[in-house]
N, CA, C and O atoms as a MOPAC input file, in Angstrom:
PM7 MOZYME 1SCF
protein

 N     -6.00700 1    31.74500 1   -31.50900 1
 C     -6.80500 1    31.15600 1   -31.35400 1
 C     -7.28900 1    30.43300 1   -32.43000 1
 O     -7.70100 1    31.04200 1   -33.41700 1
 N     -7.30300 1    28.86400 1   -32.37600 1
 C     -7.68600 1    27.90900 1   -33.11300 1
 C     -6.65900 1    27.62700 1   -33.46700 1
 O     -6.58300 1    27.43500 1   -34.68100 1
 N     -5.58900 1    27.48400 1   -32.78800 1
 C     -4.85800 1    26.66000 1   -33.38400 1
 C     -4.44000 1    25.83800 1   -32.03400 1
 O     -4.72200 1    25.89100 1   -30.83800 1
 N     -3.29700 1    24.75200 1   -33.21100 1
 C     -3.36900 1    23.96000 1   -31.85300 1
 C     -1.96600 1    23.71900 1   -30.98500 1
 O     -1.00800 1    23.45600 1   -31.71200 1
 N     -1.75700 1    23.75000 1   -29.96200 1
 C     -0.59300 1    23.20800 1   -28.97400 1
 C      0.17700 1    22.52900 1   -28.93800 1
 O      0.90000 1    22.35200 1   -27.95800 1
 N      0.25000 1    21.95600 1   -29.98100 1
 C      0.91600 1    20.74500 1   -30.09800 1
 C      2.54800 1    21.46100 1   -30.84500 1
 O      2.48100 1    21.95900 1   -31.96900 1
 N      3.56300 1    21.43700 1   -30.28400 1
 C      4.28900 1    21.56200 1   -30.62400 1
 C      5.40300 1    20.73000 1   -31.43500 1
 O      5.77900 1    19.70500 1   -30.86700 1
 N      5.97500 1    21.02000 1   -32.65800 1
 C      6.69700 1    19.92900 1   -33.31300 1
 C      8.38800 1    20.51200 1   -33.10600 1
 O      8.77400 1    21.62000 1   -32.73100 1
 N      9.36700 1    18.99900 1   -33.60700 1
 C     10.04400 1    19.35500 1   -33.75800 1
 C     10.94000 1    19.79900 1   -34.49200 1
 O     10.85600 1    19.51300 1   -35.68600 1
 N     12.00600 1    20.58000 1   -34.06000 1
 C     13.04100 1    20.35000 1   -35.59500 1
 C     12.83000 1    20.32500 1   -37.23500 1
 O     12.75100 1    21.10700 1   -38.18300 1
 N     12.79000 1    18.93200 1   -36.94700 1
 C     13.38100 1    17.55500 1   -37.78700 1
 C     11.85700 1    17.58900 1   -38.62100 1
 O     11.65800 1    17.63400 1   -39.83500 1
 N     10.71900 1    17.54400 1   -37.30600 1
 C      9.76900 1    17.61700 1   -38.35300 1
 C      9.16700 1    18.32900 1   -38.90600 1
 O      8.34700 1    17.86000 1   -39.69600 1
 N      9.26300 1    19.61800 1   -38.78400 1
 C      9.36400 1    20.86700 1   -39.14500 1
 C      9.68100 1    21.20700 1   -40.67200 1
 O      9.05600 1    21.82900 1   -41.53100 1
 N     11.16000 1    20.41000 1   -40.65600 1
 C     11.96100 1    20.98200 1   -41.72000 1
 C     11.50900 1    19.43700 1   -42.90500 1
 O     11.90400 1    19.26400 1   -44.05800 1
 N     10.64900 1    18.60200 1   -42.13100 1
 C     10.34500 1    16.80100 1   -43.20000 1
 C      8.95900 1    17.84300 1   -43.47600 1
 O      8.06900 1    17.13400 1   -43.94500 1
 N      8.62100 1    18.88300 1   -43.37700 1
 C      6.74300 1    19.43900 1   -43.71900 1
 C      5.96700 1    18.94200 1   -42.92300 1
 O      4.81200 1    18.80300 1   -43.32600 1
 N      6.17700 1    18.65600 1   -42.02200 1
 C      4.87300 1    17.94000 1   -41.15900 1
 C      4.04300 1    19.28300 1   -40.56000 1
 O      4.67500 1    20.28700 1   -40.23100 1
 N      2.87900 1    19.23200 1   -40.47100 1
 C      1.85000 1    20.36800 1   -40.12300 1
 C      1.24000 1    20.46000 1   -38.72100 1
 O      0.10700 1    19.99000 1   -38.83300 1
 N      1.41300 1    20.78000 1   -37.65800 1
 C      0.77100 1    21.01200 1   -36.44300 1
 C     -0.97100 1    20.42700 1   -36.69600 1
 O     -1.88200 1    21.09200 1   -37.18900 1
 N     -1.04400 1    18.95600 1   -36.16900 1
 C     -2.90300 1    18.91700 1   -36.06500 1
 C     -3.64900 1    20.26400 1   -35.68700 1
 O     -3.43900 1    21.30400 1   -35.06300 1
 N     -4.80500 1    19.54100 1   -36.54900 1
 C     -5.84100 1    20.11800 1   -36.88800 1
 C     -7.07000 1    20.77200 1   -35.14500 1
 O     -7.48800 1    19.94600 1   -34.33400 1
 N     -7.29500 1    21.95000 1   -35.04700 1
 C     -8.19100 1    22.12600 1   -33.74100 1
 C     -9.82100 1    21.16400 1   -34.40400 1
 O     -9.71700 1    20.61100 1   -35.49900 1
 N    -10.66800 1    21.10800 1   -33.92800 1
 C    -11.51100 1    20.65700 1   -33.90200 1
 C    -12.20000 1    21.52200 1   -35.06300 1
 O    -12.64200 1    20.97000 1   -36.07100 1
 N    -12.26700 1    22.93300 1   -34.86500 1
 C    -13.10300 1    23.80900 1   -35.28400 1
 C    -12.47800 1    23.46300 1   -36.75400 1
 O    -13.33500 1    23.10000 1   -37.55900 1
 N    -10.96900 1    23.51600 1   -37.31100 1
 C    -10.05100 1    23.25900 1   -38.12000 1
 C    -10.28300 1    22.21900 1   -38.82500 1
 O     -9.93800 1    22.14100 1   -40.00400 1
 N    -10.97200 1    21.17700 1   -38.11300 1
 C    -10.82000 1    19.87100 1   -38.65600 1
 C    -12.50900 1    19.77500 1   -39.55600 1
 O    -12.83700 1    19.46000 1   -40.70000 1
 N    -13.34200 1    20.28400 1   -38.17900 1
 C    -14.55700 1    20.44300 1   -39.80900 1
 C    -14.68700 1    21.49500 1   -40.60000 1
 O    -15.63000 1    21.39000 1   -41.38400 1
 N    -13.76700 1    22.95700 1   -40.70600 1
 C    -13.56800 1    23.80100 1   -41.77700 1
 C    -12.97200 1    22.41400 1   -42.89900 1
 O    -13.29700 1    22.49500 1   -44.08400 1
 N    -12.23300 1    21.36800 1   -42.49700 1
 C    -11.20000 1    21.35700 1   -43.59900 1
 C    -12.69600 1    20.51200 1   -44.43300 1
 O    -13.04000 1    20.72900 1   -45.59400 1
 N    -13.55700 1    19.30500 1   -43.21900 1
 C    -14.24200 1    18.73600 1   -43.73900 1
 C    -15.10100 1    19.53200 1   -44.73100 1
 O    -15.12300 1    19.15600 1   -45.90300 1
 N    -15.93200 1    20.79000 1   -44.28300 1
 C    -16.23900 1    20.91300 1   -45.21200 1
 C    -15.30100 1    21.88400 1   -46.57000 1
 O    -15.68700 1    22.97000 1   -47.00100 1
 N    -14.62800 1    21.49400 1   -46.82000 1
 C    -13.35500 1    22.05900 1   -47.69100 1
 C    -12.50500 1    23.73300 1   -47.60700 1
 O    -11.86000 1    24.28300 1   -48.50000 1
 N    -12.76800 1    24.17400 1   -46.36000 1
 C    -12.47200 1    25.35200 1   -46.10800 1
 C    -11.45100 1    25.51800 1   -45.52400 1
 O    -11.00500 1    24.73300 1   -44.68700 1
 N    -10.92700 1    26.56200 1   -45.87600 1
 C     -9.05400 1    26.32600 1   -45.27800 1
 C     -8.91200 1    27.47300 1   -44.27600 1
 O     -9.09800 1    28.54200 1   -44.85600 1
 N     -8.70200 1    27.59500 1   -43.23900 1
 C     -8.83000 1    28.39200 1   -42.01600 1
 C     -7.35100 1    29.05700 1   -42.13700 1
 O     -6.36100 1    28.40400 1   -41.81000 1
 N     -7.23900 1    30.55200 1   -42.68400 1
 C     -6.48000 1    31.76900 1   -42.67300 1
 C     -6.03700 1    32.09500 1   -41.58700 1
 O     -6.39100 1    33.20800 1   -41.19800 1
 N     -5.37600 1    31.51700 1   -40.94100 1
 C     -4.32700 1    32.31400 1   -39.43100 1
 C     -3.94400 1    33.93800 1   -39.11400 1
 O     -2.80600 1    34.37100 1   -39.29400 1
 N     -5.00200 1    34.72400 1   -38.64500 1
 C     -4.87400 1    36.36200 1   -38.23700 1
 C     -3.57800 1    36.57900 1   -37.54700 1
 O     -3.53200 1    36.10500 1   -36.41200 1
 N     -2.12400 1    37.41100 1   -38.13300 1
 C     -1.48500 1    37.17200 1   -37.08000 1
 C     -1.42900 1    38.36500 1   -36.67100 1
 O     -0.83100 1    38.51500 1   -35.60500 1
 N     -2.04000 1    39.68000 1   -37.37500 1
 C     -1.28100 1    41.02600 1   -37.18800 1
 C     -2.59900 1    41.58500 1   -36.58700 1
 O     -3.68900 1    41.20900 1   -37.02100 1
 N     -2.47300 1    42.57500 1   -35.48400 1
 C     -3.73100 1    43.56200 1   -35.77900 1
 C     -4.26500 1    44.06700 1   -36.82100 1
 O     -5.43200 1    43.68600 1   -36.90900 1
 N     -4.10000 1    44.43800 1   -37.27500 1
 C     -4.24100 1    44.70000 1   -38.71400 1
 C     -5.66900 1    43.58800 1   -38.93000 1
 O     -6.83500 1    43.95700 1   -38.79600 1
 N     -5.27600 1    42.32500 1   -39.25300 1
 C     -5.74200 1    41.42100 1   -39.68200 1
 C     -6.77500 1    41.24100 1   -38.54200 1
 O     -7.61100 1    40.71800 1   -39.27900 1
 N     -7.34100 1    41.25300 1   -37.42900 1
 C     -7.23100 1    40.96800 1   -36.15300 1
 C     -8.56400 1    42.55700 1   -36.01200 1
 O     -9.46500 1    42.74700 1   -35.19500 1
 N     -8.19500 1    43.21900 1   -36.95100 1
 C     -9.19400 1    44.81000 1   -36.22700 1
 C    -10.52500 1    44.16600 1   -35.58100 1
 O    -10.82100 1    44.13100 1   -34.38700 1
 N    -11.40600 1    43.55900 1   -36.91700 1
 C    -12.64800 1    43.40500 1   -37.02500 1
 C    -13.27500 1    42.03300 1   -35.95700 1
 O    -14.47600 1    41.83700 1   -35.77000 1
 N    -12.43100 1    41.40100 1   -35.50200 1
 C    -12.92500 1    40.54900 1   -34.65400 1
 C    -12.64200 1    40.98600 1   -33.24100 1
 O    -13.35900 1    40.50800 1   -32.36200 1
 N    -11.50400 1    41.99500 1   -32.84400 1
 C    -11.09000 1    42.29300 1   -31.51000 1
 C    -12.59800 1    43.00400 1   -31.16900 1
 O    -13.52100 1    42.73500 1   -30.40000 1
 N    -12.29800 1    44.16700 1   -32.27400 1
 C    -13.74400 1    45.32000 1   -31.61400 1
 C    -14.71400 1    44.27200 1   -31.58700 1
 O    -15.09300 1    43.97000 1   -30.45500 1
 N    -15.43300 1    43.36200 1   -32.95500 1
 C    -16.21300 1    42.60700 1   -31.92400 1
 C    -16.28100 1    42.71500 1   -30.65100 1
 O    -16.78800 1    43.66100 1   -30.04800 1
 N    -15.63400 1    41.48100 1   -30.04000 1
 C    -15.37000 1    41.09800 1   -28.72100 1
 C    -15.30100 1    41.93800 1   -27.82800 1
 O    -15.99100 1    41.71600 1   -26.83200 1
 N    -14.60900 1    42.96700 1   -27.85100 1
 C    -14.49500 1    43.94500 1   -27.16900 1
 C    -15.99200 1    45.10500 1   -26.72500 1
 O    -16.14800 1    45.88700 1   -25.78700 1
 N    -16.89100 1    44.72400 1   -27.91100 1
 C    -17.55500 1    45.53600 1   -27.61500 1
 C    -18.91700 1    44.28200 1   -26.96500 1
 O    -19.77600 1    44.44200 1   -26.09800 1
 N    -18.76100 1    43.71100 1   -27.38100 1
 C    -19.53200 1    42.01500 1   -26.87600 1
 C    -19.26300 1    42.08200 1   -25.18100 1
 O    -20.21100 1    42.25700 1   -24.41600 1
 N    -17.89700 1    41.92700 1   -24.70300 1
 C    -17.49600 1    41.50300 1   -23.49900 1
 C    -17.95900 1    42.94800 1   -22.56400 1
 O    -18.42600 1    42.80000 1   -21.43500 1
 N    -17.78400 1    44.25100 1   -23.13300 1
 C    -18.19900 1    45.35900 1   -22.76000 1
 C    -19.46500 1    45.74800 1   -22.52600 1
 O    -19.73800 1    46.67800 1   -21.76700 1
 N    -20.63900 1    44.81000 1   -23.39800 1
 C    -21.82100 1    45.22500 1   -23.08500 1
 C    -22.51300 1    44.44000 1   -22.90600 1
 O    -23.55600 1    44.83900 1   -22.38800 1
 N    -22.42500 1    42.69500 1   -23.22000 1
 C    -23.19300 1    41.98600 1   -22.80100 1
 C    -23.08900 1    42.43400 1   -20.93400 1
 O    -23.92400 1    43.16400 1   -20.39900 1
 N    -21.93400 1    41.83300 1   -20.21400 1
 C    -23.21500 1    41.96300 1   -18.69400 1
 C    -23.62700 1    42.81000 1   -18.09100 1
 O    -24.05700 1    42.80300 1   -16.93800 1
 N    -23.46900 1    44.22200 1   -19.34200 1
 C    -24.16200 1    45.33000 1   -18.36800 1
 C    -25.81500 1    44.90900 1   -19.05400 1
 O    -26.67300 1    45.45800 1   -18.36100 1
 N    -26.26100 1    44.31800 1   -19.89100 1
 C    -27.40600 1    44.38400 1   -20.90400 1
 C    -27.89700 1    43.04600 1   -20.02600 1
 O    -29.08600 1    42.76100 1   -19.88300 1
 N    -26.78200 1    42.26500 1   -19.45800 1
 C    -27.46400 1    40.87800 1   -18.78300 1
 C    -28.04900 1    41.62400 1   -17.22800 1
 O    -29.19500 1    41.64400 1   -16.77700 1
 N    -26.82900 1    42.17200 1   -16.68500 1
 C    -27.39200 1    43.26000 1   -15.25000 1
 C    -28.67900 1    44.11200 1   -15.15500 1
 O    -29.48100 1    44.30700 1   -14.24100 1
 N    -28.56100 1    44.65500 1   -16.74100 1
 C    -29.98200 1    45.41000 1   -16.32600 1
 C    -31.39300 1    44.87400 1   -16.86100 1
 O    -32.41700 1    45.55500 1   -16.84000 1
 N    -31.31000 1    43.54700 1   -17.34900 1
 C    -32.36500 1    42.75100 1   -17.52200 1
 C    -32.78900 1    41.39000 1   -16.12100 1
 O    -33.72700 1    40.59500 1   -16.17100 1
 N    -32.10400 1    41.47700 1   -15.38400 1
 C    -31.07400 1    40.63400 1   -13.59500 1
 C    -31.17100 1    39.36800 1   -14.77800 1
 O    -32.30400 1    38.88800 1   -14.82100 1
 N    -30.46600 1    38.92100 1   -15.46900 1
 C    -30.29800 1    37.45500 1   -16.58000 1
 C    -29.25600 1    36.89200 1   -15.43000 1
 O    -28.13300 1    37.31000 1   -15.15000 1
 N    -29.92600 1    35.92300 1   -14.92100 1
 C    -28.62700 1    35.28100 1   -13.70200 1
 C    -28.15400 1    33.99200 1   -14.64200 1
 O    -26.94200 1    33.79800 1   -14.54400 1
 N    -28.90200 1    32.98100 1   -15.61400 1
 C    -28.94800 1    31.56900 1   -16.05900 1
 C    -28.39600 1    31.77000 1   -17.52600 1
 O    -28.33000 1    32.81800 1   -18.16900 1
 N    -27.95700 1    30.29500 1   -17.94200 1
 C    -27.20900 1    30.58200 1   -18.57500 1
 C    -28.84600 1    30.38200 1   -20.00200 1
 O    -28.86500 1    31.00700 1   -21.06200 1
 N    -29.64800 1    29.66700 1   -19.67600 1
 C    -31.21900 1    29.73400 1   -20.58500 1
 C    -31.69000 1    31.14300 1   -20.95100 1
 O    -31.87200 1    31.59100 1   -22.08300 1
 N    -31.88700 1    31.89000 1   -19.51200 1
 C    -32.41300 1    33.58500 1   -19.52100 1
 C    -31.16500 1    34.19100 1   -20.74000 1
 O    -31.75500 1    34.96200 1   -21.49700 1
 N    -30.39700 1    34.12700 1   -20.94000 1
 C    -28.72700 1    34.93200 1   -21.71600 1
 C    -29.16800 1    33.98800 1   -23.04700 1
 O    -29.79700 1    34.50200 1   -23.97100 1
 N    -28.85800 1    32.83800 1   -23.06000 1
 C    -29.30400 1    32.16200 1   -24.79200 1
 C    -30.35700 1    33.00500 1   -25.15300 1
 O    -30.27600 1    33.54900 1   -26.25400 1
 N    -31.41500 1    33.24200 1   -24.38700 1
 C    -33.50700 1    33.83800 1   -25.08300 1
 C    -32.88900 1    35.15000 1   -25.46600 1
 O    -33.03700 1    35.64200 1   -26.58500 1
 N    -32.37600 1    35.55500 1   -24.75600 1
 C    -31.98900 1    37.45000 1   -24.79500 1
 C    -31.22900 1    37.55900 1   -26.02400 1
 O    -31.51600 1    38.35800 1   -26.91600 1
 N    -30.13200 1    36.64500 1   -26.06800 1
 C    -29.07800 1    36.55000 1   -27.66600 1
 C    -29.98000 1    37.03700 1   -28.38400 1
 O    -29.94100 1    38.26400 1   -28.47500 1
 N    -30.99500 1    36.38200 1   -29.07600 1
 C    -31.99400 1    36.49700 1   -30.19500 1
 C    -32.26500 1    37.82100 1   -30.35600 1
 O    -32.13000 1    38.48100 1   -31.38600 1
 N    -32.82500 1    38.33600 1   -28.82000 1
 C    -33.32200 1    39.84300 1   -29.06200 1
 C    -32.05100 1    40.65600 1   -28.80300 1
 O    -32.18000 1    41.40900 1   -29.76800 1
 N    -31.12100 1    40.99100 1   -28.32200 1
 C    -29.98000 1    41.47900 1   -28.79400 1
 C    -28.77300 1    41.92700 1   -29.92300 1
 O    -27.99600 1    42.85900 1   -30.13000 1
 N    -29.19500 1    40.49900 1   -30.55500 1
 C    -28.79100 1    40.82900 1   -31.96700 1
 C    -28.96100 1    41.50200 1   -32.57500 1
 O    -28.18400 1    42.36100 1   -32.99200 1
 N    -30.52200 1    41.25300 1   -32.93400 1
 C    -31.23300 1    42.68000 1   -33.67200 1
 C    -31.13000 1    44.11600 1   -33.35100 1
 O    -31.21900 1    45.07700 1   -34.11700 1
 N    -30.80900 1    44.06900 1   -31.33300 1
 C    -30.22400 1    45.34500 1   -30.91100 1
 C    -29.35400 1    45.80300 1   -30.71900 1
 O    -29.27400 1    46.94500 1   -30.26800 1
 N    -28.07200 1    44.82400 1   -31.08900 1
 C    -26.36400 1    45.60000 1   -31.36700 1
 C    -26.56800 1    45.27700 1   -33.50800 1
 O    -25.76800 1    46.11300 1   -33.92900 1
 N    -26.96600 1    44.81100 1   -34.34100 1
 C    -26.67700 1    44.84600 1   -35.31400 1
 C    -27.64200 1    46.70200 1   -35.84700 1
 O    -27.11400 1    47.56700 1   -36.54500 1
 N    -29.12900 1    46.78300 1   -35.20700 1
 C    -29.25300 1    48.44300 1   -35.80200 1
 C    -28.16500 1    49.42100 1   -34.90500 1
 O    -27.76600 1    50.31500 1   -35.65200 1
 N    -27.55700 1    49.53300 1   -33.53200 1
 C    -26.77200 1    50.15700 1   -32.98100 1
 C    -25.18500 1    50.23600 1   -34.06900 1
 O    -24.82000 1    51.34300 1   -34.46700 1
 N    -24.62300 1    49.35000 1   -34.33000 1
 C    -23.50900 1    48.68200 1   -35.04900 1
 C    -23.54700 1    48.60400 1   -36.54100 1
 O    -22.79800 1    49.37200 1   -37.14400 1
 N    -24.20700 1    47.89800 1   -37.13900 1
 C    -24.31800 1    47.74300 1   -38.53700 1
 C    -23.92700 1    49.01300 1   -39.31300 1
 O    -23.90600 1    50.22200 1   -39.08700 1
 N    -23.63600 1    48.21100 1   -40.30100 1
 C    -23.52900 1    49.31600 1   -41.21600 1
 C    -24.13700 1    48.56900 1   -42.80500 1
 O    -24.04500 1    47.36100 1   -43.02100 1
 N    -24.64600 1    49.39900 1   -43.63300 1
 C    -25.58400 1    49.02800 1   -45.08400 1
 C    -24.52100 1    48.56400 1   -45.93400 1
 O    -23.35200 1    48.94500 1   -45.86700 1
 N    -24.76000 1    48.13900 1   -46.33900 1
 C    -23.28100 1    47.75300 1   -48.08000 1
 C    -23.10400 1    48.79600 1   -48.53400 1
 O    -23.88200 1    49.71600 1   -48.78600 1
 N    -21.64900 1    48.63800 1   -48.70200 1
 C    -21.37000 1    49.83000 1   -49.47700 1
 C    -21.38600 1    49.32500 1   -51.24900 1
 O    -20.98500 1    50.07500 1   -52.13900 1
 N    -21.75700 1    48.37300 1   -51.41900 1
 C    -22.34600 1    47.42700 1   -52.94200 1
 C    -23.63600 1    46.91700 1   -52.95100 1
 O    -23.68700 1    45.86200 1   -52.31700 1
 N    -24.71900 1    47.26600 1   -53.43400 1
 C    -25.47500 1    45.65900 1   -53.42900 1
 C    -25.67900 1    44.65800 1   -54.78700 1
 O    -26.66500 1    44.19300 1   -55.36000 1
 N    -24.30600 1    44.58500 1   -54.97300 1
 C    -24.66400 1    43.72200 1   -56.03800 1
 C    -23.93700 1    42.36500 1   -54.68900 1
 O    -23.18600 1    42.28000 1   -53.71700 1
 N    -24.86200 1    41.54100 1   -55.58500 1
 C    -24.34800 1    40.22500 1   -55.14400 1
 C    -22.74700 1    39.69200 1   -55.68100 1
 O    -22.18000 1    39.75800 1   -56.77200 1
 N    -22.44600 1    39.27500 1   -54.66600 1
 C    -21.14800 1    38.40600 1   -54.86000 1
 C    -20.35100 1    37.30700 1   -55.26400 1
 O    -19.16100 1    37.01300 1   -55.37500 1
 N    -21.92400 1    36.61900 1   -55.51100 1
 C    -22.00600 1    35.51900 1   -54.45500 1
 C    -23.23300 1    34.24500 1   -55.33600 1
 O    -24.23900 1    34.56000 1   -54.69900 1
 N    -23.59700 1    33.41200 1   -56.05200 1
 C    -23.96800 1    33.17900 1   -55.99100 1
 C    -24.74900 1    31.80900 1   -55.08800 1
 O    -25.92900 1    31.52600 1   -55.29600 1

């Protein structure tokens, strides 16, 4: 995810050329943020668990509420965020702010 499909030749790689950024990568670059790609299951763990949770729960929730359109789904998602955080959220282990 967030990788360019562009393939570089061996010559380009040896010359130090980089693959073109995706649109998301361009946005992050413009904000001065470096995108670090997770390549191992351990690094992907949280995102993978989140998507598995959402992909297995959202269709059920949509069916229970007879949600059929994008507009209905988008409206419900604001409510669902609260329900999701109550069920799956955890309090921080440290209360001290580490950013300013």
